[in-house]
N, CA, C and O atoms as CSV, one atom per row, in Angstrom:
chain,resi,resn,atom,element,x,y,z
A,1,MET,N,N,-4.204,3.499,15.854
A,1,MET,CA,C,-2.999,2.524,15.371
A,1,MET,C,C,-3.276,2.405,13.964
A,1,MET,O,O,-4.330,2.663,13.383
A,2,VAL,N,N,-1.990,1.903,13.405
A,2,VAL,CA,C,-2.009,1.835,11.965
A,2,VAL,C,C,-2.463,0.138,12.012
A,2,VAL,O,O,-2.420,-0.712,12.901
A,3,HIS,N,N,-2.897,0.130,10.630
A,3,HIS,CA,C,-3.277,-1.298,10.004
A,3,HIS,C,C,-3.113,-1.523,8.487
A,3,HIS,O,O,-3.248,-0.708,7.574
A,4,ILE,N,N,-2.883,-2.450,8.458
A,4,ILE,CA,C,-2.250,-3.076,7.264
A,4,ILE,C,C,-3.806,-2.557,6.256
A,4,ILE,O,O,-4.918,-3.026,6.502
A,5,GLY,N,N,-3.559,-1.602,5.224
A,5,GLY,CA,C,-4.533,-1.396,4.256
A,5,GLY,C,C,-4.570,-2.040,3.195
A,5,GLY,O,O,-5.551,-2.639,2.755
A,6,THR,N,N,-3.385,-1.953,2.655
A,6,THR,CA,C,-2.927,-2.635,0.991
A,6,THR,C,C,-1.864,-3.343,1.388
A,6,THR,O,O,-1.018,-2.897,2.163
A,7,VAL,N,N,-1.838,-4.610,0.830
A,7,VAL,CA,C,-0.779,-5.280,0.330
A,7,VAL,C,C,-0.152,-5.059,-1.268
A,7,VAL,O,O,-0.811,-5.478,-2.220
A,8,VAL,N,N,1.018,-4.449,-1.458
A,8,VAL,CA,C,1.358,-3.921,-2.933
A,8,VAL,C,C,2.290,-5.268,-3.460
A,8,VAL,O,O,3.243,-5.754,-2.852
A,9,VAL,N,N,1.835,-5.635,-4.521
A,9,VAL,CA,C,2.424,-6.930,-4.739
A,9,VAL,C,C,3.140,-6.685,-6.249
A,9,VAL,O,O,2.405,-6.495,-7.218
A,10,HIS,N,N,4.419,-6.696,-6.385
A,10,HIS,CA,C,5.245,-6.427,-7.557
A,10,HIS,C,C,5.072,-7.350,-8.667
A,10,HIS,O,O,5.312,-8.536,-8.438
A,11,VAL,N,N,4.670,-6.985,-9.911
A,11,VAL,CA,C,4.101,-7.880,-10.595
A,11,VAL,C,C,5.178,-7.317,-12.182
A,11,VAL,O,O,5.763,-6.235,-12.218
A,12,ALA,N,N,5.196,-8.245,-13.209
A,12,ALA,CA,C,5.681,-7.733,-14.647
A,12,ALA,C,C,4.475,-7.410,-15.324
A,12,ALA,O,O,4.611,-6.345,-15.927
A,13,ASP,N,N,3.399,-7.890,-15.455
A,13,ASP,CA,C,2.302,-7.587,-16.420
A,13,ASP,C,C,1.161,-7.459,-15.304
A,13,ASP,O,O,0.743,-8.416,-14.652
A,14,VAL,N,N,0.780,-6.320,-15.196
A,14,VAL,CA,C,-0.419,-6.046,-14.401
A,14,VAL,C,C,-1.885,-6.637,-15.022
A,14,VAL,O,O,-2.708,-7.222,-14.317
A,15,HIS,N,N,-2.027,-6.425,-16.195
A,15,HIS,CA,C,-3.353,-7.272,-16.571
A,15,HIS,C,C,-3.468,-8.696,-16.677
A,15,HIS,O,O,-4.579,-9.225,-16.703
A,16,ARG,N,N,-2.446,-9.332,-16.738
A,16,ARG,CA,C,-2.479,-11.076,-16.159
A,16,ARG,C,C,-2.369,-10.990,-14.651
A,16,ARG,O,O,-3.122,-11.667,-13.950
A,17,ALA,N,N,-1.524,-10.240,-14.163
A,17,ALA,CA,C,-1.535,-10.607,-12.617
A,17,ALA,C,C,-3.250,-10.214,-12.281
A,17,ALA,O,O,-4.040,-10.973,-11.719
A,18,ALA,N,N,-3.494,-9.092,-12.695
A,18,ALA,CA,C,-4.917,-8.994,-12.087
A,18,ALA,C,C,-5.808,-10.073,-12.441
A,18,ALA,O,O,-6.413,-10.662,-11.545
A,19,LYS,N,N,-5.950,-10.387,-13.621
A,19,LYS,CA,C,-6.650,-11.606,-13.970
A,19,LYS,C,C,-6.487,-12.729,-13.458
A,19,LYS,O,O,-7.571,-13.300,-13.342
A,20,PHE,N,N,-5.286,-13.565,-12.943
A,20,PHE,CA,C,-5.075,-14.191,-12.114
A,20,PHE,C,C,-5.535,-14.222,-10.872
A,20,PHE,O,O,-6.259,-15.154,-10.523
A,21,TRP,N,N,-5.223,-13.306,-10.084
A,21,TRP,CA,C,-5.580,-12.932,-8.756
A,21,TRP,C,C,-6.728,-12.784,-8.437
A,21,TRP,O,O,-7.103,-13.212,-7.346
A,22,ALA,N,N,-7.627,-12.117,-9.325
A,22,ALA,CA,C,-9.179,-11.955,-9.310
A,22,ALA,C,C,-9.803,-13.230,-9.197
A,22,ALA,O,O,-10.691,-13.407,-8.364
A,23,GLU,N,N,-9.328,-14.347,-10.141
A,23,GLU,CA,C,-9.885,-15.189,-10.203
A,23,GLU,C,C,-9.490,-16.375,-9.278
A,23,GLU,O,O,-10.259,-17.321,-9.107
A,24,ALA,N,N,-8.224,-16.292,-8.665
A,24,ALA,CA,C,-7.810,-17.105,-7.842
A,24,ALA,C,C,-8.218,-17.113,-6.516
A,24,ALA,O,O,-8.245,-18.052,-5.721
A,25,LEU,N,N,-8.637,-15.563,-6.332
A,25,LEU,CA,C,-9.007,-15.226,-4.743
A,25,LEU,C,C,-10.379,-15.066,-4.646
A,25,LEU,O,O,-10.909,-15.180,-3.541
A,26,GLY,N,N,-11.160,-14.773,-5.821
A,26,GLY,CA,C,-12.562,-14.429,-6.001
A,26,GLY,C,C,-12.582,-12.855,-5.591
A,26,GLY,O,O,-13.468,-12.403,-4.866
A,27,TYR,N,N,-11.772,-12.245,-5.995
A,27,TYR,CA,C,-11.318,-10.526,-5.964
A,27,TYR,C,C,-12.172,-9.821,-6.982
A,27,TYR,O,O,-12.710,-10.485,-7.868
A,28,GLU,N,N,-12.314,-8.661,-6.920
A,28,GLU,CA,C,-12.553,-7.885,-8.386
A,28,GLU,C,C,-11.992,-6.585,-8.375
A,28,GLU,O,O,-11.663,-6.236,-7.241
A,29,LEU,N,N,-11.798,-5.842,-9.172
A,29,LEU,CA,C,-11.125,-4.621,-9.380
A,29,LEU,C,C,-12.122,-3.547,-8.853
A,29,LEU,O,O,-13.300,-3.443,-9.195
A,30,ARG,N,N,-11.296,-2.586,-7.757
A,30,ARG,CA,C,-12.029,-1.531,-7.044
A,30,ARG,C,C,-12.617,-0.779,-7.913
A,30,ARG,O,O,-13.836,-0.611,-7.874
A,31,ASP,N,N,-11.790,-0.177,-8.885
A,31,ASP,CA,C,-11.767,0.887,-9.522
A,31,ASP,C,C,-12.110,0.849,-11.045
A,31,ASP,O,O,-11.700,1.718,-11.815
A,32,GLY,N,N,-12.876,-0.193,-11.433
A,32,GLY,CA,C,-13.169,-0.750,-12.721
A,32,GLY,C,C,-11.988,-1.178,-13.733
A,32,GLY,O,O,-10.920,-1.546,-13.242
A,33,PRO,N,N,-12.117,-1.147,-14.843
A,33,PRO,CA,C,-11.412,-1.543,-15.561
A,33,PRO,C,C,-9.813,-1.006,-15.598
A,33,PRO,O,O,-9.438,0.143,-15.828
A,34,ILE,N,N,-9.025,-2.134,-15.315
A,34,ILE,CA,C,-7.394,-1.608,-15.285
A,34,ILE,C,C,-6.904,-0.653,-16.179
A,34,ILE,O,O,-6.887,-0.965,-17.369
A,35,GLY,N,N,-6.468,0.542,-15.812
A,35,GLY,CA,C,-6.050,1.843,-16.489
A,35,GLY,C,C,-4.510,2.019,-16.384
A,35,GLY,O,O,-3.801,1.021,-16.510
A,36,ASP,N,N,-4.069,2.996,-16.203
A,36,ASP,CA,C,-2.809,3.510,-16.241
A,36,ASP,C,C,-2.030,3.511,-14.851
A,36,ASP,O,O,-0.816,3.573,-14.659
A,37,GLU,N,N,-3.086,3.422,-13.929
A,37,GLU,CA,C,-2.803,3.424,-12.477
A,37,GLU,C,C,-2.646,2.123,-12.021
A,37,GLU,O,O,-3.226,1.238,-12.648
A,38,THR,N,N,-1.836,1.771,-10.848
A,38,THR,CA,C,-2.117,0.294,-10.169
A,38,THR,C,C,-3.579,0.012,-10.032
A,38,THR,O,O,-4.429,0.795,-9.608
A,39,PRO,N,N,-3.762,-1.271,-10.470
A,39,PRO,CA,C,-4.758,-1.620,-9.987
A,39,PRO,C,C,-4.871,-2.167,-8.700
A,39,PRO,O,O,-3.936,-2.717,-8.118
A,40,VAL,N,N,-6.084,-2.014,-8.214
A,40,VAL,CA,C,-6.422,-2.470,-6.431
A,40,VAL,C,C,-7.621,-3.434,-6.868
A,40,VAL,O,O,-8.595,-3.085,-7.534
A,41,LEU,N,N,-7.285,-5.109,-6.212
A,41,LEU,CA,C,-7.988,-5.572,-6.059
A,41,LEU,C,C,-8.748,-5.930,-5.119
A,41,LEU,O,O,-8.007,-6.456,-4.288
A,42,VAL,N,N,-10.060,-5.963,-4.666
A,42,VAL,CA,C,-10.624,-6.331,-3.420
A,42,VAL,C,C,-11.525,-7.484,-3.306
A,42,VAL,O,O,-11.887,-7.972,-4.377
A,43,PRO,N,N,-12.004,-8.074,-2.112
A,43,PRO,CA,C,-12.735,-9.246,-2.148
A,43,PRO,C,C,-14.151,-9.078,-2.508
A,43,PRO,O,O,-14.851,-8.227,-1.960
A,44,LYS,N,N,-14.677,-10.041,-3.610
A,44,LYS,CA,C,-15.999,-9.719,-4.083
A,44,LYS,C,C,-17.051,-9.466,-2.668
A,44,LYS,O,O,-17.856,-8.541,-2.552
A,45,ASP,N,N,-16.796,-10.514,-1.706
A,45,ASP,CA,C,-17.801,-10.502,-0.499
A,45,ASP,C,C,-17.501,-9.246,0.864
A,45,ASP,O,O,-17.996,-9.105,1.982
A,46,GLY,N,N,-16.441,-8.490,0.079
A,46,GLY,CA,C,-15.955,-7.407,1.233
A,46,GLY,C,C,-15.294,-8.041,2.385
A,46,GLY,O,O,-15.077,-7.209,3.266
A,47,HIS,N,N,-14.873,-9.306,2.701
A,47,HIS,CA,C,-13.854,-9.581,3.546
A,47,HIS,C,C,-12.484,-10.199,3.128
A,47,HIS,O,O,-12.321,-11.341,2.698
A,48,GLY,N,N,-11.474,-9.196,3.338
A,48,GLY,CA,C,-10.128,-9.865,3.378
A,48,GLY,C,C,-9.387,-8.430,2.798
A,48,GLY,O,O,-9.881,-7.328,2.560
A,49,GLN,N,N,-8.177,-8.865,2.693
A,49,GLN,CA,C,-7.103,-7.819,2.271
A,49,GLN,C,C,-7.057,-7.371,1.114
A,49,GLN,O,O,-6.715,-8.215,0.286
A,50,PRO,N,N,-7.390,-5.794,0.498
A,50,PRO,CA,C,-7.190,-5.498,-0.624
A,50,PRO,C,C,-5.744,-5.714,-1.262
A,50,PRO,O,O,-4.793,-5.800,-0.484
A,51,ILE,N,N,-5.539,-5.799,-2.562
A,51,ILE,CA,C,-4.047,-6.141,-2.784
A,51,ILE,C,C,-3.738,-5.356,-4.200
A,51,ILE,O,O,-4.397,-5.654,-5.196
A,52,ALA,N,N,-2.792,-4.418,-4.255
A,52,ALA,CA,C,-2.661,-3.546,-5.357
A,52,ALA,C,C,-1.424,-4.243,-6.075
A,52,ALA,O,O,-0.474,-4.790,-5.515
A,53,LEU,N,N,-1.651,-4.102,-7.442
A,53,LEU,CA,C,-0.650,-4.787,-8.405
A,53,LEU,C,C,0.377,-3.608,-9.115
A,53,LEU,O,O,-0.090,-2.910,-10.016
A,54,ASP,N,N,1.609,-3.444,-8.727
A,54,ASP,CA,C,2.308,-2.495,-9.269
A,54,ASP,C,C,3.351,-3.091,-9.943
A,54,ASP,O,O,3.850,-4.148,-9.557
A,55,ASP,N,N,3.806,-2.346,-11.163
A,55,ASP,CA,C,4.684,-2.819,-12.213
A,55,ASP,C,C,6.008,-2.292,-11.908
A,55,ASP,O,O,6.992,-2.823,-12.421
A,56,SER,N,N,6.134,-1.232,-11.069
A,56,SER,CA,C,7.289,-0.483,-10.717
A,56,SER,C,C,7.620,-0.347,-9.527
A,56,SER,O,O,8.379,0.618,-9.435
A,57,ASP,N,N,7.419,-0.867,-8.486
A,57,ASP,CA,C,7.360,-1.155,-7.227
A,57,ASP,C,C,7.696,-2.239,-6.376
A,57,ASP,O,O,7.156,-3.275,-6.765
A,58,ARG,N,N,8.505,-2.407,-5.191
A,58,ARG,CA,C,9.060,-3.405,-4.693
A,58,ARG,C,C,7.264,-3.835,-3.803
A,58,ARG,O,O,6.312,-3.085,-3.585
A,59,MET,N,N,7.471,-5.495,-3.461
A,59,MET,CA,C,6.152,-5.662,-2.761
A,59,MET,C,C,6.199,-5.062,-1.160
A,59,MET,O,O,6.950,-5.515,-0.296
A,60,HIS,N,N,5.503,-4.260,-1.014
A,60,HIS,CA,C,5.374,-4.001,0.674
A,60,HIS,C,C,3.914,-3.519,1.053
A,60,HIS,O,O,2.995,-3.373,0.248
A,61,PHE,N,N,3.875,-3.361,2.026
A,61,PHE,CA,C,2.707,-3.016,3.158
A,61,PHE,C,C,2.588,-1.312,2.919
A,61,PHE,O,O,3.484,-0.470,2.983
A,62,ASP,N,N,1.020,-1.133,2.599
A,62,ASP,CA,C,0.890,0.391,3.171
A,62,ASP,C,C,0.032,0.189,4.343
A,62,ASP,O,O,-0.950,-0.552,4.305
A,63,LEU,N,N,0.425,0.897,5.474
A,63,LEU,CA,C,-0.011,0.896,6.691
A,63,LEU,C,C,-0.964,2.090,6.566
A,63,LEU,O,O,-0.599,3.093,5.953
A,64,HIS,N,N,-2.333,1.997,7.204
A,64,HIS,CA,C,-3.538,3.270,6.995
A,64,HIS,C,C,-3.224,3.757,8.221
A,64,HIS,O,O,-2.776,3.013,9.093
A,65,THR,N,N,-3.450,5.202,8.437
A,65,THR,CA,C,-4.096,5.791,9.395
A,65,THR,C,C,-5.383,6.993,8.694
A,65,THR,O,O,-5.801,7.249,7.564
A,66,ALA,N,N,-5.634,7.435,9.946
A,66,ALA,CA,C,-7.044,8.111,9.932
A,66,ALA,C,C,-6.746,9.342,9.279
A,66,ALA,O,O,-7.284,9.726,8.240
A,67,ASP,N,N,-5.781,10.005,9.990
A,67,ASP,CA,C,-5.467,11.675,9.400
A,67,ASP,C,C,-3.901,11.815,9.787
A,67,ASP,O,O,-3.265,10.894,10.298
A,68,GLU,N,N,-3.271,13.298,9.426
A,68,GLU,CA,C,-2.209,13.684,9.497
A,68,GLU,C,C,-1.596,13.441,10.892
A,68,GLU,O,O,-0.471,12.968,11.051
A,69,ASP,N,N,-2.442,13.811,11.905
A,69,ASP,CA,C,-1.970,13.691,13.228
A,69,ASP,C,C,-1.483,12.250,13.410
A,69,ASP,O,O,-0.347,11.890,13.717
A,70,GLU,N,N,-2.616,11.455,13.149
A,70,GLU,CA,C,-1.908,9.770,13.597
A,70,GLU,C,C,-0.893,9.426,12.838
A,70,GLU,O,O,0.123,8.964,13.359
A,71,GLN,N,N,-0.994,9.587,11.545
A,71,GLN,CA,C,0.080,9.413,10.499
A,71,GLN,C,C,1.629,9.915,11.306
A,71,GLN,O,O,2.526,9.082,11.441
A,72,ARG,N,N,1.767,11.110,11.718
A,72,ARG,CA,C,3.127,11.456,12.691
A,72,ARG,C,C,3.078,10.651,13.741
A,72,ARG,O,O,4.033,9.917,13.993
A,73,ALA,N,N,2.327,10.664,14.256
A,73,ALA,CA,C,2.446,9.852,15.545
A,73,ALA,C,C,2.908,8.487,15.261
A,73,ALA,O,O,3.969,8.094,15.745
A,74,GLU,N,N,2.306,7.862,14.633
A,74,GLU,CA,C,2.712,6.511,14.110
A,74,GLU,C,C,4.069,6.436,13.463
A,74,GLU,O,O,4.813,5.492,13.728
A,75,VAL,N,N,4.413,7.349,12.660
A,75,VAL,CA,C,5.788,7.514,12.111
A,75,VAL,C,C,6.735,7.241,12.811
A,75,VAL,O,O,7.746,6.592,12.543
A,76,GLU,N,N,6.215,8.068,14.343
A,76,GLU,CA,C,7.395,8.572,15.352
A,76,GLU,C,C,7.377,7.036,16.046
A,76,GLU,O,O,8.349,6.286,16.131
A,77,ARG,N,N,6.103,6.790,16.485
A,77,ARG,CA,C,6.437,5.368,17.014
A,77,ARG,C,C,7.256,4.155,16.301
A,77,ARG,O,O,8.117,3.445,16.820
A,78,LEU,N,N,6.758,4.111,14.984
A,78,LEU,CA,C,7.517,2.918,14.528
A,78,LEU,C,C,9.034,3.227,14.351
A,78,LEU,O,O,9.766,2.251,14.190
A,79,LEU,N,N,9.524,4.317,14.361
A,79,LEU,CA,C,10.796,4.904,14.271
A,79,LEU,C,C,11.524,4.433,15.450
A,79,LEU,O,O,12.615,3.865,15.411
A,80,ALA,N,N,10.709,4.761,16.715
A,80,ALA,CA,C,10.995,4.327,18.011
A,80,ALA,C,C,11.330,3.124,18.471
A,80,ALA,O,O,12.159,2.870,19.344
A,81,LEU,N,N,10.363,2.058,17.588
A,81,LEU,CA,C,10.698,0.470,17.583
A,81,LEU,C,C,11.605,0.196,16.476
A,81,LEU,O,O,11.485,-0.963,16.079
A,82,GLY,N,N,12.376,0.809,15.918
A,82,GLY,CA,C,13.526,0.605,14.991
A,82,GLY,C,C,13.492,0.575,13.750
A,82,GLY,O,O,14.535,0.205,13.212
A,83,ALA,N,N,12.343,0.936,12.868
A,83,ALA,CA,C,12.259,1.160,11.890
A,83,ALA,C,C,13.133,2.572,11.445
A,83,ALA,O,O,13.429,3.388,12.318
A,84,ARG,N,N,13.496,2.773,10.094
A,84,ARG,CA,C,14.237,3.942,9.853
A,84,ARG,C,C,13.656,4.664,8.679
A,84,ARG,O,O,12.793,4.090,8.014
A,85,ARG,N,N,14.025,5.795,8.382
A,85,ARG,CA,C,13.615,6.548,7.289
A,85,ARG,C,C,14.647,6.420,6.003
A,85,ARG,O,O,15.856,6.278,6.184
A,86,VAL,N,N,14.017,6.487,4.610
A,86,VAL,CA,C,14.903,6.156,3.826
A,86,VAL,C,C,14.819,7.389,2.970
A,86,VAL,O,O,13.874,8.178,2.995
A,87,PRO,N,N,15.846,7.486,2.239
A,87,PRO,CA,C,15.634,8.556,1.006
A,87,PRO,C,C,14.501,8.613,0.036
A,87,PRO,O,O,14.316,7.471,-0.387
A,88,TRP,N,N,13.776,9.350,-0.423
A,88,TRP,CA,C,12.834,9.194,-1.017
A,88,TRP,C,C,12.092,10.095,-1.753
A,88,TRP,O,O,11.283,10.760,-1.105
A,89,THR,N,N,12.173,10.321,-3.160
A,89,THR,CA,C,11.571,11.312,-3.615
A,89,THR,C,C,10.170,11.481,-3.739
A,89,THR,O,O,9.462,10.738,-4.419
A,90,TYR,N,N,9.721,12.559,-3.018
A,90,TYR,CA,C,7.871,12.148,-2.798
A,90,TYR,C,C,7.429,13.509,-3.882
A,90,TYR,O,O,8.062,14.513,-4.210
A,91,PRO,N,N,6.138,13.043,-4.222
A,91,PRO,CA,C,5.459,13.866,-5.422
A,91,PRO,C,C,4.792,14.984,-4.226
A,91,PRO,O,O,4.585,14.714,-3.043
A,92,PRO,N,N,4.556,16.171,-4.850
A,92,PRO,CA,C,4.001,17.290,-3.924
A,92,PRO,C,C,3.273,17.218,-3.170
A,92,PRO,O,O,3.376,17.860,-2.125
A,93,ASP,N,N,1.868,16.085,-3.525
A,93,ASP,CA,C,0.972,16.084,-2.890
A,93,ASP,C,C,1.009,14.480,-1.925
A,93,ASP,O,O,0.021,13.754,-1.815
A,94,ALA,N,N,1.852,14.299,-1.542
A,94,ALA,CA,C,2.287,12.859,-1.232
A,94,ALA,C,C,1.703,12.753,0.255
A,94,ALA,O,O,1.992,13.578,1.122
A,95,ALA,N,N,0.804,11.597,0.480
A,95,ALA,CA,C,-0.109,11.407,1.401
A,95,ALA,C,C,0.704,10.290,2.373
A,95,ALA,O,O,0.195,9.949,3.441
A,96,PHE,N,N,2.093,9.708,1.900
A,96,PHE,CA,C,2.480,8.684,2.394
A,96,PHE,C,C,3.998,9.234,3.020
A,96,PHE,O,O,4.500,10.345,2.847
A,97,THR,N,N,4.469,8.246,3.688
A,97,THR,CA,C,5.582,8.559,4.167
A,97,THR,C,C,6.423,6.734,3.886
A,97,THR,O,O,5.827,5.658,3.930
A,98,VAL,N,N,7.874,6.957,3.623
A,98,VAL,CA,C,8.266,5.716,3.136
A,98,VAL,C,C,9.369,5.311,4.312
A,98,VAL,O,O,10.378,6.012,4.224
A,99,LEU,N,N,9.407,4.369,5.359
A,99,LEU,CA,C,10.162,4.199,6.124
A,99,LEU,C,C,10.507,2.316,5.813
A,99,LEU,O,O,9.896,1.578,5.040
A,100,ALA,N,N,11.608,1.990,6.666
A,100,ALA,CA,C,12.187,0.631,6.240
A,100,ALA,C,C,12.083,-0.084,7.787
A,100,ALA,O,O,12.245,0.482,8.867
A,101,ASP,N,N,11.770,-1.468,7.541
A,101,ASP,CA,C,11.641,-2.262,9.310
A,101,ASP,C,C,13.073,-2.106,9.257
A,101,ASP,O,O,13.802,-1.309,8.667
A,102,THR,N,N,13.368,-3.479,10.349
A,102,THR,CA,C,14.725,-3.538,11.142
A,102,THR,C,C,15.323,-4.595,9.963
A,102,THR,O,O,16.535,-4.793,9.881
A,103,GLU,N,N,14.506,-5.153,9.197
A,103,GLU,CA,C,15.531,-6.008,8.414
A,103,GLU,C,C,15.715,-5.318,6.896
A,103,GLU,O,O,16.170,-5.943,5.938
A,104,GLY,N,N,15.250,-3.815,6.843
A,104,GLY,CA,C,15.443,-3.178,5.320
A,104,GLY,C,C,14.195,-3.019,4.271
A,104,GLY,O,O,14.166,-2.316,3.261
A,105,ASN,N,N,12.887,-4.112,4.943
A,105,ASN,CA,C,11.831,-3.916,3.984
A,105,ASN,C,C,11.007,-2.858,4.173
A,105,ASN,O,O,10.508,-2.528,5.249
A,106,LEU,N,N,10.832,-2.191,2.853
A,106,LEU,CA,C,10.343,-0.876,2.802
A,106,LEU,C,C,8.616,-0.716,3.074
A,106,LEU,O,O,7.904,-1.476,2.418
A,107,PHE,N,N,8.097,0.037,3.810
A,107,PHE,CA,C,6.791,0.364,3.999
A,107,PHE,C,C,6.211,1.496,3.810
A,107,PHE,O,O,6.971,2.452,3.650
A,108,CYS,N,N,4.939,1.720,3.773
A,108,CYS,CA,C,4.545,3.164,3.691
A,108,CYS,C,C,3.450,3.217,4.559
A,108,CYS,O,O,2.595,2.337,4.656
A,109,VAL,N,N,3.504,4.631,5.408
A,109,VAL,CA,C,2.518,4.701,6.496
A,109,VAL,C,C,1.647,5.809,5.729
A,109,VAL,O,O,2.268,6.821,5.405
A,110,VAL,N,N,0.371,5.749,5.419
A,110,VAL,CA,C,-0.347,6.162,4.464
A,110,VAL,C,C,-1.326,7.154,5.315
A,110,VAL,O,O,-1.874,6.613,6.275
A,111,ASN,N,N,-1.603,8.450,5.107
A,111,ASN,CA,C,-2.598,9.448,5.566
A,111,ASN,C,C,-3.879,9.235,4.817
A,111,ASN,O,O,-4.101,9.964,3.850
A,112,THR,N,N,-4.808,8.245,5.186
A,112,THR,CA,C,-6.011,7.733,4.231
A,112,THR,C,C,-6.917,9.131,4.174
A,112,THR,O,O,-7.545,9.443,3.162
A,113,GLY,N,N,-6.906,9.843,5.252
A,113,GLY,CA,C,-7.669,10.857,5.478
A,113,GLY,C,C,-7.374,12.283,4.636
A,113,GLY,O,O,-8.112,13.268,4.593
A,114,LYS,N,N,-6.147,12.106,4.018
A,114,LYS,CA,C,-5.689,13.552,3.105
A,114,LYS,C,C,-6.333,13.184,1.564
A,114,LYS,O,O,-6.168,12.142,0.930
A,115,GLY,N,N,-7.215,14.531,1.132
A,115,GLY,CA,C,-7.782,14.375,0.098
A,115,GLY,C,C,-8.696,15.559,-0.051
A,115,GLY,O,O,-9.416,15.663,-1.044
């Protein structure tokens, strides 16, 4: 079954936001210093939800699956519950599927086993 893997938060300034949220929540950068990629903050004690900071994307959930079969099954299950596919331009190696919930909020179903 899918679970919330990451909450992606839209920010205007990733450096400023990373510093604020790291201090506010007792989080640290998972992948070292902020670079060109979306920084991911994780709890220092290992307990809590990772947060990704993105200046080019809307706020959304990344729902994680273990492999491609689970991803495919979860996408179908979520569609049956009322989610819908949305037009999206995917990179060639995409490990995610973008859906919208019943209110139009976007979310991703991510195959975390791809790689």
